[in-house]
C-alpha angles and dihedrals in degrees: 000000000000135000114247097181141343129208135177118216109205098193142007109335145164092287106037144015088234137043114298142170120241120202121179106209129187113213094194109183090357089075086083095046119067118189097269092059096060115081113236095358098123094044092050092048095048091046089059096040112023089168088078087079087076095056113108098191115179091333090069098221135091109276093027094116092051088053089054089051091055093044091048130264133175128267097243090058090047092051089052091057092044091053090052093047092050090056091047089052088056091053099262109127105215127150110160119105145133138182123211132175119252108244113244094012112089112209095021122111138186105231108199124185138159124252137183100200118033099217092049092045092053091047090049091055093049093045091047092058091050091049094050092048090050092049089051095052118356092189096052094042108032115193133182091212099181093050094046092046090053090051090049092051091048089054088051089053092050097049100035124100117250117259093258094052092043091053090055092047092049090053091046092053091049087057094046092247109152120224138194126201107230099191141003092274132049101305106123138168116219116200129002138280117326091003095055123124125187132217134187106193100308098338112101141193086266096053110113115234089212090053090051090052091049092049090048091056104069093188093054091045091053091048093051094046093045090050089055092053097252119144111262133154121258107263143173134179135229143165094209126083097214091046087055088057091050091049091049092052093048091048093046130241136308099054141168123232117196141151116272093229105024129126143197089037093287114155095009113140116190137197096012108182106188146016095271092054090048091052091050091045090050091058091050094047098044090053089062097043117099092203097036093244121135129199121220113194140161115274113246112211116223145068124314115248131178117209114197112206120188121185091349094305129102112255103173146346125211132182110223117213118194119243108279144160131213117227123237099186091247111064130061122241091257091051091048089052090052090050091050090051091058087073102115088222091067121086143150115298111321093339093114139015091273130037124229116257115242130191109221132162093280089051091051090053091050091048089052090054088056091049096255142106132194089267098047121104113229119215119259110282095011114137114222118190117215098191134020100229129064098226115143089222090065095051100274125147130227134222119199112239099163096125095040102058116115115245091238091057091047091052091050093051093048091048091051092054091050093049093051090043100232121150090202114028137172110212114198109211126187117196138133095246126010091202090068129063115262087227087068105034101024130241141139147217104261099180145002115212131201116211094019118194118251097202097096090054101040094043109024117178088227130019135023122325114244118222094221094158087076096068089043091056090043087055094049097036110025115205110285095023122122127242100181133062118219111265127205111190118195128194139158139118096268133015099026095116094049091045091050091051092049092051091048091049092051094048093047087055088054089059100262127140098232127204113196137183125199142148088280098055146272115317123193115188092340092310118118102227099168122030111205141080096303102174094112136092096265091059090047090056089048090059094044090052095052111109095215099053118103096162128036128203109186125188108211120203130196094244095057093050091051093046102043111348119239120336090228136049099234143358128218092213127022119194123194113185101183144312120232135153110294135129089014115160091035128107093000093302108130104153137048088239090059090048090053090051090056095047091048089069090089089054089053088054092062112107124218090267092052139081138234115209105205135182106241091194092067114072093205091052092045090058091058089076088085090065095052118100092185133054123302122227112196128207125190142169090204122123124240112279095031122122091252094050092047088052090054095042091058090055093046088057087062093051098269128152131241144164109223144169122247127191113225136169089261093050141268115342134193114227133187112223127196115173107308093340117099120190119193112227111176144312114267092231089061091061106089093207091064094056092227092324094302094113097072093179090059090048086058091045091051090051091050090049091048090051092050095047091046090051090048090057101257114156116250094243090055091050090049093047092046095053093045093051097044101104119190092234130128094262098057101026112017115195095006113109094315111178119221127175113215120177091334094309121118111235122191117193112201142158098234101153106157134051094260093049093046090048090054091048090048092053090051091051090048091051091048092048092052090049091053092045095060105125093359149049118312112250122243116262118219128182134191113199144161138173135234109251095230094064122103117268090243092054092050092050090049089059089060092048093052092048093050092052096059109023134068096206123034119193111192119207136169133233118253089239106058092191097221096319123120118252109277094014097107091041089052092054091051088049089053090054092048093048092048092051093046090051088054092053103271123163101251117109102168128047122183129181117209110155098195108086099217093044090048090056091049090050090052091052091050088060094046123099127196109288095025123124121231121191115195115194098192141174103204100040096173091059091047094049090049091051092049090051091053090046090052094047092052092049098038119031091191116038116224127227110283091029129125112346100205131068100183123001091205089068090069 
């Protein structure tokens, strides 16, 4: 079995509502050999991964997958389960998966499985294939399983979140709060847009930088707490070793020596009894101090407690016990440490709930003080401490004491967090007994920590775990607050960009700060911040990360869905304008039905509380209703009595919603229908983008936008005002049916790039020509068109056929990016289509080839007379608009009213 391709979907996709990994695997000869036909295969596989016994597979019970192995199943399906089990072995709980054959390719399978971290998911898929091949034939596919498994687990450790961050993310997911990882470490955004909060480990957007500085300066912390009357040890700072000895003697032994700005207990030396120990402790502490400053303070006798304070309130208390071993009279200290490290809860660093114990030079010194060495054998029952401090990062254990702490001690800890100013604080308390007030038994706050670890509280060695992520999320997202911004996702073959712009325009009029993606770029509050084709998932995430956005309108293209899936987990409103032949033959999409399946992904991402706005006039779009969990809102240009209107009327009888056209004495009117209630919206001729209702495709786009805005909760008067103020000029809708008057000729610059889009543009031009011809001679119709080089030859020829049917003069150009075609090749195919149509009696009389786009537009204008109509289906609309402006300025020194509607395309 070999891997043909691998792809990570980072959002809802064709295979799953959530992120998933897709591997295409080729079984080769194994296509003829299911698992039950290979001697020893199942035993070898289960020996390596006994956890597969727990997989239920399609039988839905533990052991179900093993039954399938014995009955006989194919290797692609087996590799899927192995990839899931590998991730589970690494601590990532994933269960979803499926394996499906690749149509038209016998022996090839789509292996789909869930993942939590992309790098680990990809590695799991690759490792799974090696494991299956090895289980099939160990000699032909040798594998050092233990070594590779160790490498895999090490990768899991490197890419995984720490336990504190993971605890917060688990709580966020339980509350349906979306999150985005912002780097390869623990920097994460919770929520979307204006509602977003950020965390880095246990520091949050609300953590004061000044408070962090204060907590990092132990001398300043002690001064502040002492000034507030809180119990703290006597302390002073120095950079000099001998001065440290003098300070220790003036303070009185025993003392503590520690770095001024250290963390995780590194460099802390406790219970120092004389000058020599202070000198040695100084060297240890100064090595861990970033500024070379060491604190000398009185040693507080007692147990080590960590109070976790969140938002000024106590969240948890843990007693920290230094790393230790208990003698048995047989094993050495080093052997006892090795035995302790076999505990499956212990790992490297913060990998697991406990950290492995290590014997370093400082540990050897401490052992010597206790009369031991790594090679000595402690008596049975004798407790030997390995380190002085109880930090979890040095192998210590924790005991939950949350419900035992005395109220006085709780008040002191909460007051300390407020004084320092931390929203999340770890207060280190030393006292003999936490159940008694420090005013009675003595004790002190020895340290205040910013970004405290949660591991000792969420996974105590003894006692009940504390769910301290809950108060953290309550702090960031108080009950009743929102974490998501409304999302309207728009897709379709044609019209999706205009519809997206209309929706964004309406919602801005309702007072929203709109973030929008389209084929032209990312727009935030009407400002183009990224100029590129931004209809993919990365651009969607850019909008959802922006702190000013409170409403997102996301254009979703076929390519992005195929590459990565959606850039979001769900959408409140999904709009599908239409599905026609385009991009066929690319990315494994060969039929219109397959294209519809891809575009229906956004409908699948609609929750039960959401809406799908679907074009009832398109059968492929109508069928998408079966994938919608929410409510469907239909829109249709069809007249009463037609099949499409009857389809909608039946659904209205059951309380459905629709956006329809109604003929009145004053003209054609858009209405919003819900059940038996009809609400007039506006006349189509009052919507500038429809050019008096002649641009039928923009009538449909306006109806789709109205349905989306209505579903998103926009008031009717805002929808009406938005449609009436959305002008098809270069400022609001660049490159989409922009009207320019040049020397008396009407020029329309559009993006029509496929046969369906060009047909719609042709019909508009024909309607406009007939309107101008009333009582006079019909104007000449001229078109400039080209084709993307990655389209099928038949689609490119069809463009020429459509153009020849409706236009008198056809000027053929080429895109700047030829997309692997030779110069003139795409133009030649269009010419073939034009010539074939002309031979069959089409309208065209003049055909001109000018491959450069700007020059082609200039040629078209040279053939235009006043009153003619020129349609320019262009690729680089900014360059064309700039050229038309220059052309106009040369011909007309002073533009007339109604002339060119753009001053500088770059300003868009």
